CHARMM-style PDB file with segment names, atoms N, HN, CA, C and O in Angstrom:
ATOM      1  N   MET     1       2.918   2.348 -80.712  1.00  0.00      PROA
ATOM      2  CA  MET     1       3.110   3.146 -80.279  1.00  0.00      PROA
ATOM      3  C   MET     1       4.590   3.684 -79.566  1.00  0.00      PROA
ATOM      4  O   MET     1       5.403   3.031 -78.911  1.00  0.00      PROA
ATOM      5  N   LYS     2       4.610   5.716 -80.119  1.00  0.00      PROA
ATOM      6  HN  LYS     2       3.950   6.245 -80.651  1.00  0.00      PROA
ATOM      7  CA  LYS     2       6.237   5.859 -80.166  1.00  0.00      PROA
ATOM      8  C   LYS     2       6.650   5.552 -78.633  1.00  0.00      PROA
ATOM      9  O   LYS     2       5.934   4.983 -77.809  1.00  0.00      PROA
ATOM     10  N   PRO     3       7.819   5.998 -78.448  1.00  0.00      PROA
ATOM     11  CA  PRO     3       8.460   5.531 -76.830  1.00  0.00      PROA
ATOM     12  C   PRO     3       8.802   6.903 -76.262  1.00  0.00      PROA
ATOM     13  O   PRO     3       9.486   7.872 -76.594  1.00  0.00      PROA
ATOM     14  N   PHE     4       8.036   6.551 -75.281  1.00  0.00      PROA
ATOM     15  HN  PHE     4       7.481   5.764 -75.011  1.00  0.00      PROA
ATOM     16  CA  PHE     4       8.422   8.441 -75.186  1.00  0.00      PROA
ATOM     17  C   PHE     4       9.832   9.309 -75.003  1.00  0.00      PROA
ATOM     18  O   PHE     4      10.765   8.815 -74.370  1.00  0.00      PROA
ATOM     19  N   PRO     5       9.893  10.171 -75.390  1.00  0.00      PROA
ATOM     20  CA  PRO     5      11.400  10.961 -75.416  1.00  0.00      PROA
ATOM     21  C   PRO     5      12.088  11.360 -74.281  1.00  0.00      PROA
ATOM     22  O   PRO     5      11.847  11.978 -73.243  1.00  0.00      PROA
ATOM     23  N   LYS     6      13.080  10.773 -74.849  1.00  0.00      PROA
ATOM     24  HN  LYS     6      13.275  10.271 -75.692  1.00  0.00      PROA
ATOM     25  CA  LYS     6      14.212  11.051 -73.579  1.00  0.00      PROA
ATOM     26  C   LYS     6      13.857  12.317 -71.684  1.00  0.00      PROA
ATOM     27  O   LYS     6      13.892  12.005 -70.493  1.00  0.00      PROA
ATOM     28  N   TYR     7      13.611  13.451 -72.290  1.00  0.00      PROA
ATOM     29  HN  TYR     7      13.582  13.704 -73.257  1.00  0.00      PROA
ATOM     30  CA  TYR     7      13.897  14.594 -71.437  1.00  0.00      PROA
ATOM     31  C   TYR     7      11.878  14.401 -70.448  1.00  0.00      PROA
ATOM     32  O   TYR     7      11.449  14.949 -69.432  1.00  0.00      PROA
ATOM     33  N   TYR     8      11.303  13.521 -71.294  1.00  0.00      PROA
ATOM     34  HN  TYR     8      11.652  13.076 -72.119  1.00  0.00      PROA
ATOM     35  CA  TYR     8      10.227  13.412 -70.413  1.00  0.00      PROA
ATOM     36  C   TYR     8      10.936  13.177 -68.480  1.00  0.00      PROA
ATOM     37  O   TYR     8      12.134  13.135 -68.200  1.00  0.00      PROA
ATOM     38  N   THR     9       9.764  13.063 -67.457  1.00  0.00      PROA
ATOM     39  HN  THR     9       8.791  13.097 -67.684  1.00  0.00      PROA
ATOM     40  CA  THR     9      10.506  12.837 -66.546  1.00  0.00      PROA
ATOM     41  C   THR     9       9.767  11.627 -65.906  1.00  0.00      PROA
ATOM     42  O   THR     9       8.621  11.317 -66.230  1.00  0.00      PROA
ATOM     43  N   PHE    10      10.320  11.131 -65.206  1.00  0.00      PROA
ATOM     44  HN  PHE    10      11.251  11.382 -64.942  1.00  0.00      PROA
ATOM     45  CA  PHE    10       9.600   9.984 -64.365  1.00  0.00      PROA
ATOM     46  C   PHE    10       7.850   9.993 -64.106  1.00  0.00      PROA
ATOM     47  O   PHE    10       7.271   8.907 -64.074  1.00  0.00      PROA
ATOM     48  N   TRP    11       7.221  11.030 -63.962  1.00  0.00      PROA
ATOM     49  HN  TRP    11       7.691  11.913 -63.989  1.00  0.00      PROA
ATOM     50  CA  TRP    11       6.339  11.371 -63.208  1.00  0.00      PROA
ATOM     51  C   TRP    11       5.199  11.927 -64.252  1.00  0.00      PROA
ATOM     52  O   TRP    11       4.006  11.942 -63.948  1.00  0.00      PROA
ATOM     53  N   GLN    12       5.868  12.535 -65.937  1.00  0.00      PROA
ATOM     54  HN  GLN    12       6.837  12.523 -66.184  1.00  0.00      PROA
ATOM     55  CA  GLN    12       5.505  12.500 -66.968  1.00  0.00      PROA
ATOM     56  C   GLN    12       4.773  11.881 -66.819  1.00  0.00      PROA
ATOM     57  O   GLN    12       3.656  12.225 -66.432  1.00  0.00      PROA
ATOM     58  N   ARG    13       5.260  10.280 -67.170  1.00  0.00      PROA
ATOM     59  HN  ARG    13       6.168  10.000 -67.485  1.00  0.00      PROA
ATOM     60  CA  ARG    13       5.888   9.197 -67.777  1.00  0.00      PROA
ATOM     61  C   ARG    13       4.454   8.227 -67.361  1.00  0.00      PROA
ATOM     62  O   ARG    13       3.812   7.499 -68.117  1.00  0.00      PROA
ATOM     63  N   LEU    14       4.149   8.587 -65.455  1.00  0.00      PROA
ATOM     64  HN  LEU    14       4.670   9.178 -64.840  1.00  0.00      PROA
ATOM     65  CA  LEU    14       2.968   7.936 -65.283  1.00  0.00      PROA
ATOM     66  C   LEU    14       2.157   8.168 -65.365  1.00  0.00      PROA
ATOM     67  O   LEU    14       1.156   7.460 -65.258  1.00  0.00      PROA
ATOM     68  N   GLY    15       2.264   9.653 -65.672  1.00  0.00      PROA
ATOM     69  HN  GLY    15       3.078  10.228 -65.759  1.00  0.00      PROA
ATOM     70  CA  GLY    15       1.437  10.164 -65.906  1.00  0.00      PROA
ATOM     71  C   GLY    15       0.721   9.700 -66.864  1.00  0.00      PROA
ATOM     72  O   GLY    15      -0.428   9.284 -66.721  1.00  0.00      PROA
ATOM     73  N   LEU    16       1.305   9.734 -67.851  1.00  0.00      PROA
ATOM     74  HN  LEU    16       2.239  10.073 -67.968  1.00  0.00      PROA
ATOM     75  CA  LEU    16       0.697   9.433 -69.147  1.00  0.00      PROA
ATOM     76  C   LEU    16       0.371   8.070 -69.443  1.00  0.00      PROA
ATOM     77  O   LEU    16      -0.387   7.884 -70.395  1.00  0.00      PROA
ATOM     78  N   HSD    17       0.848   6.976 -68.736  1.00  0.00      PROA
ATOM     79  HN  HSD    17       1.464   7.128 -67.963  1.00  0.00      PROA
ATOM     80  CA  HSD    17       0.114   5.571 -68.561  1.00  0.00      PROA
ATOM     81  C   HSD    17      -1.254   5.428 -67.888  1.00  0.00      PROA
ATOM     82  O   HSD    17      -2.165   4.700 -68.283  1.00  0.00      PROA
ATOM     83  N   GLY    18      -1.267   6.419 -66.557  1.00  0.00      PROA
ATOM     84  HN  GLY    18      -0.527   7.010 -66.236  1.00  0.00      PROA
ATOM     85  CA  GLY    18      -2.342   6.651 -65.898  1.00  0.00      PROA
ATOM     86  C   GLY    18      -3.191   6.909 -66.745  1.00  0.00      PROA
ATOM     87  O   GLY    18      -4.114   6.128 -66.513  1.00  0.00      PROA
ATOM     88  N   LEU    19      -3.459   7.554 -67.623  1.00  0.00      PROA
ATOM     89  HN  LEU    19      -2.709   8.189 -67.812  1.00  0.00      PROA
ATOM     90  CA  LEU    19      -3.868   8.809 -68.175  1.00  0.00      PROA
ATOM     91  C   LEU    19      -4.505   7.105 -68.988  1.00  0.00      PROA
ATOM     92  O   LEU    19      -5.536   6.456 -68.815  1.00  0.00      PROA
ATOM     93  N   ARG    20      -3.292   6.903 -69.876  1.00  0.00      PROA
ATOM     94  HN  ARG    20      -2.454   7.430 -70.017  1.00  0.00      PROA
ATOM     95  CA  ARG    20      -4.376   5.966 -70.735  1.00  0.00      PROA
ATOM     96  C   ARG    20      -4.418   4.807 -69.554  1.00  0.00      PROA
ATOM     97  O   ARG    20      -4.567   5.377 -68.473  1.00  0.00      PROA
ATOM     98  N   LEU    21      -4.362   3.799 -69.445  1.00  0.00      PROA
ATOM     99  HN  LEU    21      -4.241   3.336 -70.323  1.00  0.00      PROA
ATOM    100  CA  LEU    21      -5.065   3.556 -68.237  1.00  0.00      PROA
ATOM    101  C   LEU    21      -6.361   3.419 -67.828  1.00  0.00      PROA
ATOM    102  O   LEU    21      -6.969   2.354 -67.716  1.00  0.00      PROA
ATOM    103  N   SER    22      -6.885   4.820 -67.546  1.00  0.00      PROA
ATOM    104  HN  SER    22      -6.391   5.685 -67.637  1.00  0.00      PROA
ATOM    105  CA  SER    22      -8.115   5.290 -67.475  1.00  0.00      PROA
ATOM    106  C   SER    22      -8.645   5.323 -68.376  1.00  0.00      PROA
ATOM    107  O   SER    22      -9.795   4.888 -68.317  1.00  0.00      PROA
ATOM    108  N   ALA    23      -8.124   5.867 -69.786  1.00  0.00      PROA
ATOM    109  HN  ALA    23      -7.190   6.221 -69.833  1.00  0.00      PROA
ATOM    110  CA  ALA    23      -9.408   5.824 -70.974  1.00  0.00      PROA
ATOM    111  C   ALA    23      -9.560   4.224 -71.395  1.00  0.00      PROA
ATOM    112  O   ALA    23     -10.551   3.828 -72.009  1.00  0.00      PROA
ATOM    113  N   TRP    24      -8.671   3.507 -71.070  1.00  0.00      PROA
ATOM    114  HN  TRP    24      -7.867   3.829 -70.570  1.00  0.00      PROA
ATOM    115  CA  TRP    24      -9.508   2.406 -71.694  1.00  0.00      PROA
ATOM    116  C   TRP    24     -10.198   1.249 -70.567  1.00  0.00      PROA
ATOM    117  O   TRP    24     -10.522   0.069 -70.700  1.00  0.00      PROA
ATOM    118  N   LEU    25     -10.252   2.402 -69.174  1.00  0.00      PROA
ATOM    119  HN  LEU    25      -9.989   3.360 -69.066  1.00  0.00      PROA
ATOM    120  CA  LEU    25     -11.108   1.633 -68.024  1.00  0.00      PROA
ATOM    121  C   LEU    25     -12.497   2.077 -68.483  1.00  0.00      PROA
ATOM    122  O   LEU    25     -13.541   1.428 -68.421  1.00  0.00      PROA
ATOM    123  N   ALA    26     -12.256   3.617 -69.071  1.00  0.00      PROA
ATOM    124  HN  ALA    26     -11.408   4.144 -69.120  1.00  0.00      PROA
ATOM    125  CA  ALA    26     -13.501   4.135 -69.076  1.00  0.00      PROA
ATOM    126  C   ALA    26     -14.080   3.160 -70.599  1.00  0.00      PROA
ATOM    127  O   ALA    26     -15.135   2.672 -71.005  1.00  0.00      PROA
ATOM    128  N   LEU    27     -12.867   3.258 -70.986  1.00  0.00      PROA
ATOM    129  HN  LEU    27     -12.010   3.654 -70.657  1.00  0.00      PROA
ATOM    130  CA  LEU    27     -14.039   2.585 -72.623  1.00  0.00      PROA
ATOM    131  C   LEU    27     -14.818   1.367 -71.971  1.00  0.00      PROA
ATOM    132  O   LEU    27     -16.040   1.331 -71.821  1.00  0.00      PROA
ATOM    133  N   ALA    28     -13.878   0.326 -71.588  1.00  0.00      PROA
ATOM    134  HN  ALA    28     -12.886   0.355 -71.709  1.00  0.00      PROA
ATOM    135  CA  ALA    28     -14.224  -0.915 -71.060  1.00  0.00      PROA
ATOM    136  C   ALA    28     -15.441  -1.023 -70.335  1.00  0.00      PROA
ATOM    137  O   ALA    28     -15.948  -2.129 -70.153  1.00  0.00      PROA
ATOM    138  N   PHE    29     -16.069   0.247 -69.809  1.00  0.00      PROA
ATOM    139  HN  PHE    29     -15.657   1.146 -69.956  1.00  0.00      PROA
ATOM    140  CA  PHE    29     -17.057   0.728 -68.650  1.00  0.00      PROA
ATOM    141  C   PHE    29     -18.200   0.608 -69.072  1.00  0.00      PROA
ATOM    142  O   PHE    29     -19.203   0.205 -68.484  1.00  0.00      PROA
ATOM    143  N   LEU    30     -18.023   1.070 -70.437  1.00  0.00      PROA
ATOM    144  HN  LEU    30     -17.208   1.397 -70.914  1.00  0.00      PROA
ATOM    145  CA  LEU    30     -18.761   1.847 -71.212  1.00  0.00      PROA
ATOM    146  C   LEU    30     -19.361   0.391 -72.414  1.00  0.00      PROA
ATOM    147  O   LEU    30     -20.463   0.168 -72.915  1.00  0.00      PROA
ATOM    148  N   MET    31     -18.055  -0.322 -72.500  1.00  0.00      PROA
ATOM    149  HN  MET    31     -17.160  -0.140 -72.093  1.00  0.00      PROA
ATOM    150  CA  MET    31     -18.948  -1.526 -73.739  1.00  0.00      PROA
ATOM    151  C   MET    31     -18.894  -2.570 -72.855  1.00  0.00      PROA
ATOM    152  O   MET    31     -19.587  -3.439 -73.386  1.00  0.00      PROA
ATOM    153  N   LEU    32     -18.504  -2.966 -71.885  1.00  0.00      PROA
ATOM    154  HN  LEU    32     -17.941  -2.260 -71.454  1.00  0.00      PROA
ATOM    155  CA  LEU    32     -19.323  -4.361 -71.398  1.00  0.00      PROA
ATOM    156  C   LEU    32     -21.150  -4.776 -71.379  1.00  0.00      PROA
ATOM    157  O   LEU    32     -21.761  -5.762 -71.793  1.00  0.00      PROA
ATOM    158  N   PRO    33     -21.626  -3.423 -70.648  1.00  0.00      PROA
ATOM    159  CA  PRO    33     -22.848  -3.330 -70.439  1.00  0.00      PROA
ATOM    160  C   PRO    33     -23.726  -3.850 -72.154  1.00  0.00      PROA
ATOM    161  O   PRO    33     -24.667  -4.636 -72.271  1.00  0.00      PROA
ATOM    162  N   ILE    34     -23.198  -3.293 -72.964  1.00  0.00      PROA
ATOM    163  HN  ILE    34     -22.434  -2.656 -72.869  1.00  0.00      PROA
ATOM    164  CA  ILE    34     -23.626  -3.509 -74.436  1.00  0.00      PROA
ATOM    165  C   ILE    34     -22.826  -4.801 -75.096  1.00  0.00      PROA
ATOM    166  O   ILE    34     -23.218  -5.010 -76.244  1.00  0.00      PROA
ATOM    167  N   LEU    35     -21.769  -5.743 -74.635  1.00  0.00      PROA
ATOM    168  HN  LEU    35     -21.451  -5.573 -73.703  1.00  0.00      PROA
ATOM    169  CA  LEU    35     -21.970  -6.683 -74.697  1.00  0.00      PROA
ATOM    170  C   LEU    35     -22.475  -8.410 -73.859  1.00  0.00      PROA
ATOM    171  O   LEU    35     -22.409  -9.626 -74.040  1.00  0.00      PROA
ATOM    172  N   VAL    36     -23.183  -6.929 -72.488  1.00  0.00      PROA
ATOM    173  HN  VAL    36     -23.236  -5.941 -72.341  1.00  0.00      PROA
ATOM    174  CA  VAL    36     -23.565  -8.350 -72.029  1.00  0.00      PROA
ATOM    175  C   VAL    36     -25.188  -8.124 -73.076  1.00  0.00      PROA
ATOM    176  O   VAL    36     -25.674  -9.076 -73.686  1.00  0.00      PROA
ATOM    177  N   ILE    37     -25.762  -6.829 -73.092  1.00  0.00      PROA
ATOM    178  HN  ILE    37     -25.367  -6.056 -72.595  1.00  0.00      PROA
ATOM    179  CA  ILE    37     -27.212  -7.118 -73.394  1.00  0.00      PROA
ATOM    180  C   ILE    37     -28.126  -7.302 -74.338  1.00  0.00      PROA
ATOM    181  O   ILE    37     -29.337  -7.522 -74.318  1.00  0.00      PROA
ATOM    182  N   ILE    38     -27.062  -7.126 -75.445  1.00  0.00      PROA
ATOM    183  HN  ILE    38     -26.078  -6.947 -75.462  1.00  0.00      PROA
ATOM    184  CA  ILE    38     -26.866  -7.961 -77.083  1.00  0.00      PROA
ATOM    185  C   ILE    38     -28.065  -9.216 -77.175  1.00  0.00      PROA
ATOM    186  O   ILE    38     -29.199  -9.354 -77.632  1.00  0.00      PROA
ATOM    187  N   PRO    39     -26.532 -10.426 -76.062  1.00  0.00      PROA
ATOM    188  CA  PRO    39     -26.956 -11.336 -76.199  1.00  0.00      PROA
ATOM    189  C   PRO    39     -28.387 -11.551 -76.019  1.00  0.00      PROA
ATOM    190  O   PRO    39     -29.219 -12.065 -76.766  1.00  0.00      PROA
ATOM    191  N   LEU    40     -28.498 -10.960 -74.672  1.00  0.00      PROA
ATOM    192  HN  LEU    40     -27.822 -10.543 -74.065  1.00  0.00      PROA
ATOM    193  CA  LEU    40     -29.642 -10.833 -73.867  1.00  0.00      PROA
ATOM    194  C   LEU    40     -31.055 -10.471 -74.761  1.00  0.00      PROA
ATOM    195  O   LEU    40     -32.063 -10.501 -74.055  1.00  0.00      PROA
ATOM    196  N   SER    41     -31.262 -10.181 -76.000  1.00  0.00      PROA
ATOM    197  HN  SER    41     -30.443 -10.157 -76.573  1.00  0.00      PROA
ATOM    198  CA  SER    41     -31.683  -9.283 -76.644  1.00  0.00      PROA
ATOM    199  C   SER    41     -32.504 -10.127 -77.121  1.00  0.00      PROA
ATOM    200  O   SER    41     -33.709  -9.896 -77.015  1.00  0.00      PROA
ATOM    201  N   PHE    42     -32.071 -11.227 -77.718  1.00  0.00      PROA
ATOM    202  HN  PHE    42     -31.092 -11.414 -77.804  1.00  0.00      PROA
ATOM    203  CA  PHE    42     -31.774 -12.418 -78.751  1.00  0.00      PROA
ATOM    204  C   PHE    42     -32.493 -13.695 -77.680  1.00  0.00      PROA
ATOM    205  O   PHE    42     -32.463 -14.820 -78.179  1.00  0.00      PROA
ATOM    206  N   ASN    43     -32.958 -13.615 -76.636  1.00  0.00      PROA
ATOM    207  HN  ASN    43     -32.982 -12.701 -76.230  1.00  0.00      PROA
ATOM    208  CA  ASN    43     -33.328 -14.797 -75.510  1.00  0.00      PROA
ATOM    209  C   ASN    43     -34.830 -15.251 -75.738  1.00  0.00      PROA
ATOM    210  O   ASN    43     -35.476 -14.270 -76.105  1.00  0.00      PROA
ATOM    211  N   ALA    44     -35.549 -16.296 -75.657  1.00  0.00      PROA
ATOM    212  HN  ALA    44     -35.023 -17.093 -75.358  1.00  0.00      PROA
ATOM    213  CA  ALA    44     -36.336 -16.704 -76.062  1.00  0.00      PROA
ATOM    214  C   ALA    44     -37.223 -16.397 -74.631  1.00  0.00      PROA
ATOM    215  O   ALA    44     -38.450 -16.324 -74.701  1.00  0.00      PROA
ATOM    216  N   GLU    45     -36.773 -16.287 -73.809  1.00  0.00      PROA
ATOM    217  HN  GLU    45     -35.776 -16.346 -73.753  1.00  0.00      PROA
ATOM    218  CA  GLU    45     -37.893 -16.099 -72.270  1.00  0.00      PROA
ATOM    219  C   GLU    45     -37.936 -14.305 -72.215  1.00  0.00      PROA
ATOM    220  O   GLU    45     -37.171 -13.428 -72.616  1.00  0.00      PROA
ATOM    221  N   PRO    46     -39.302 -14.316 -71.471  1.00  0.00      PROA
ATOM    222  CA  PRO    46     -39.674 -13.047 -71.420  1.00  0.00      PROA
ATOM    223  C   PRO    46     -38.883 -11.973 -70.423  1.00  0.00      PROA
ATOM    224  O   PRO    46     -38.963 -10.756 -70.259  1.00  0.00      PROA
ATOM    225  N   TYR    47     -38.120 -12.981 -69.872  1.00  0.00      PROA
ATOM    226  HN  TYR    47     -38.055 -13.970 -70.005  1.00  0.00      PROA
ATOM    227  CA  TYR    47     -36.932 -11.927 -68.866  1.00  0.00      PROA
ATOM    228  C   TYR    47     -35.250 -12.000 -68.869  1.00  0.00      PROA
ATOM    229  O   TYR    47     -34.917 -13.087 -69.341  1.00  0.00      PROA
ATOM    230  N   PHE    48     -34.473 -11.456 -68.616  1.00  0.00      PROA
ATOM    231  HN  PHE    48     -34.744 -10.573 -68.232  1.00  0.00      PROA
ATOM    232  CA  PHE    48     -33.081 -11.480 -68.644  1.00  0.00      PROA
ATOM    233  C   PHE    48     -32.191 -13.202 -68.249  1.00  0.00      PROA
ATOM    234  O   PHE    48     -31.528 -13.633 -67.306  1.00  0.00      PROA
ATOM    235  N   THR    49     -32.519 -13.574 -69.163  1.00  0.00      PROA
ATOM    236  HN  THR    49     -33.057 -13.224 -69.930  1.00  0.00      PROA
ATOM    237  CA  THR    49     -32.222 -14.893 -67.959  1.00  0.00      PROA
ATOM    238  C   THR    49     -30.961 -16.014 -68.804  1.00  0.00      PROA
ATOM    239  O   THR    49     -31.426 -17.031 -69.319  1.00  0.00      PROA
ATOM    240  N   PHE    50     -29.356 -15.766 -68.909  1.00  0.00      PROA
ATOM    241  HN  PHE    50     -28.978 -14.940 -68.491  1.00  0.00      PROA
ATOM    242  CA  PHE    50     -28.299 -16.198 -69.201  1.00  0.00      PROA
ATOM    243  C   PHE    50     -28.728 -18.090 -69.350  1.00  0.00      PROA
ATOM    244  O   PHE    50     -28.524 -18.836 -68.392  1.00  0.00      PROA
ATOM    245  N   THR    51     -29.338 -18.624 -70.719  1.00  0.00      PROA
ATOM    246  HN  THR    51     -29.504 -18.018 -71.496  1.00  0.00      PROA
ATOM    247  CA  THR    51     -28.946 -20.161 -70.507  1.00  0.00      PROA
ATOM    248  C   THR    51     -27.665 -20.699 -70.476  1.00  0.00      PROA
ATOM    249  O   THR    51     -26.634 -20.056 -70.676  1.00  0.00      PROA
ATOM    250  N   GLU    52     -27.750 -22.065 -70.184  1.00  0.00      PROA
ATOM    251  HN  GLU    52     -28.587 -22.587 -70.022  1.00  0.00      PROA
ATOM    252  CA  GLU    52     -27.123 -22.377 -69.819  1.00  0.00      PROA
ATOM    253  C   GLU    52     -25.953 -22.808 -70.993  1.00  0.00      PROA
ATOM    254  O   GLU    52     -24.887 -23.322 -70.654  1.00  0.00      PROA
ATOM    255  N   GLY    53     -26.336 -22.497 -72.572  1.00  0.00      PROA
ATOM    256  HN  GLY    53     -27.201 -22.079 -72.848  1.00  0.00      PROA
ATOM    257  CA  GLY    53     -25.700 -22.626 -73.912  1.00  0.00      PROA
ATOM    258  C   GLY    53     -25.027 -20.990 -73.817  1.00  0.00      PROA
ATOM    259  O   GLY    53     -23.855 -20.860 -74.171  1.00  0.00      PROA
ATOM    260  N   MET    54     -25.852 -19.674 -73.299  1.00  0.00      PROA
ATOM    261  HN  MET    54     -26.804 -19.780 -73.011  1.00  0.00      PROA
ATOM    262  CA  MET    54     -25.160 -18.655 -73.246  1.00  0.00      PROA
ATOM    263  C   MET    54     -24.195 -18.925 -72.664  1.00  0.00      PROA
ATOM    264  O   MET    54     -23.174 -18.792 -73.338  1.00  0.00      PROA
ATOM    265  N   LEU    55     -24.029 -19.324 -71.475  1.00  0.00      PROA
ATOM    266  HN  LEU    55     -24.859 -19.431 -70.927  1.00  0.00      PROA
ATOM    267  CA  LEU    55     -23.215 -19.854 -70.280  1.00  0.00      PROA
ATOM    268  C   LEU    55     -21.416 -20.131 -71.544  1.00  0.00      PROA
ATOM    269  O   LEU    55     -20.284 -19.676 -71.712  1.00  0.00      PROA
ATOM    270  N   ARG    56     -22.109 -20.892 -71.921  1.00  0.00      PROA
ATOM    271  HN  ARG    56     -23.028 -21.262 -71.784  1.00  0.00      PROA
ATOM    272  CA  ARG    56     -21.082 -21.458 -72.314  1.00  0.00      PROA
ATOM    273  C   ARG    56     -20.042 -21.084 -73.845  1.00  0.00      PROA
ATOM    274  O   ARG    56     -18.955 -21.486 -74.260  1.00  0.00      PROA
ATOM    275  N   LEU    57     -21.063 -20.127 -74.323  1.00  0.00      PROA
ATOM    276  HN  LEU    57     -21.946 -19.801 -73.987  1.00  0.00      PROA
ATOM    277  CA  LEU    57     -20.749 -19.360 -76.012  1.00  0.00      PROA
ATOM    278  C   LEU    57     -20.860 -20.184 -76.531  1.00  0.00      PROA
ATOM    279  O   LEU    57     -19.978 -20.430 -77.354  1.00  0.00      PROA
ATOM    280  N   ASP    58     -21.854 -21.012 -76.406  1.00  0.00      PROA
ATOM    281  HN  ASP    58     -22.570 -20.812 -75.737  1.00  0.00      PROA
ATOM    282  CA  ASP    58     -22.805 -22.037 -77.919  1.00  0.00      PROA
ATOM    283  C   ASP    58     -23.800 -20.738 -78.605  1.00  0.00      PROA
ATOM    284  O   ASP    58     -24.529 -19.866 -78.133  1.00  0.00      PROA
ATOM    285  N   PRO    59     -23.405 -21.128 -79.872  1.00  0.00      PROA
ATOM    286  CA  PRO    59     -23.980 -19.651 -80.836  1.00  0.00      PROA
ATOM    287  C   PRO    59     -25.325 -21.135 -81.174  1.00  0.00      PROA
ATOM    288  O   PRO    59     -26.351 -20.857 -81.795  1.00  0.00      PROA
ATOM    289  N   GLU    60     -25.121 -22.310 -80.761  1.00  0.00      PROA
ATOM    290  HN  GLU    60     -24.288 -22.536 -80.257  1.00  0.00      PROA
ATOM    291  CA  GLU    60     -27.017 -22.575 -80.898  1.00  0.00      PROA
ATOM    292  C   GLU    60     -27.671 -22.546 -79.826  1.00  0.00      PROA
ATOM    293  O   GLU    60     -28.802 -23.033 -79.804  1.00  0.00      PROA
ATOM    294  N   ALA    61     -27.260 -22.125 -79.001  1.00  0.00      PROA
ATOM    295  HN  ALA    61     -26.341 -21.730 -79.019  1.00  0.00      PROA
ATOM    296  CA  ALA    61     -28.082 -21.758 -77.772  1.00  0.00      PROA
ATOM    297  C   ALA    61     -29.474 -20.610 -77.977  1.00  0.00      PROA
ATOM    298  OT1 ALA    61     -30.160 -20.292 -77.006  1.00  0.00      PROA
TER     299      ALA     61
END
């Protein structure tokens, strides 16, 4: 990431940081549910439940 030019004001820098932060938060909001659903789709139970092994991130669970 390149540094900001010297002529950017404080508010421009703050706005760009806020824009980047909101973009990362939106990406996390969209990706985190996918990361929860994929392991649950390989679950042997008829309902979505987390087993003890899944909570420990055990690959054999």
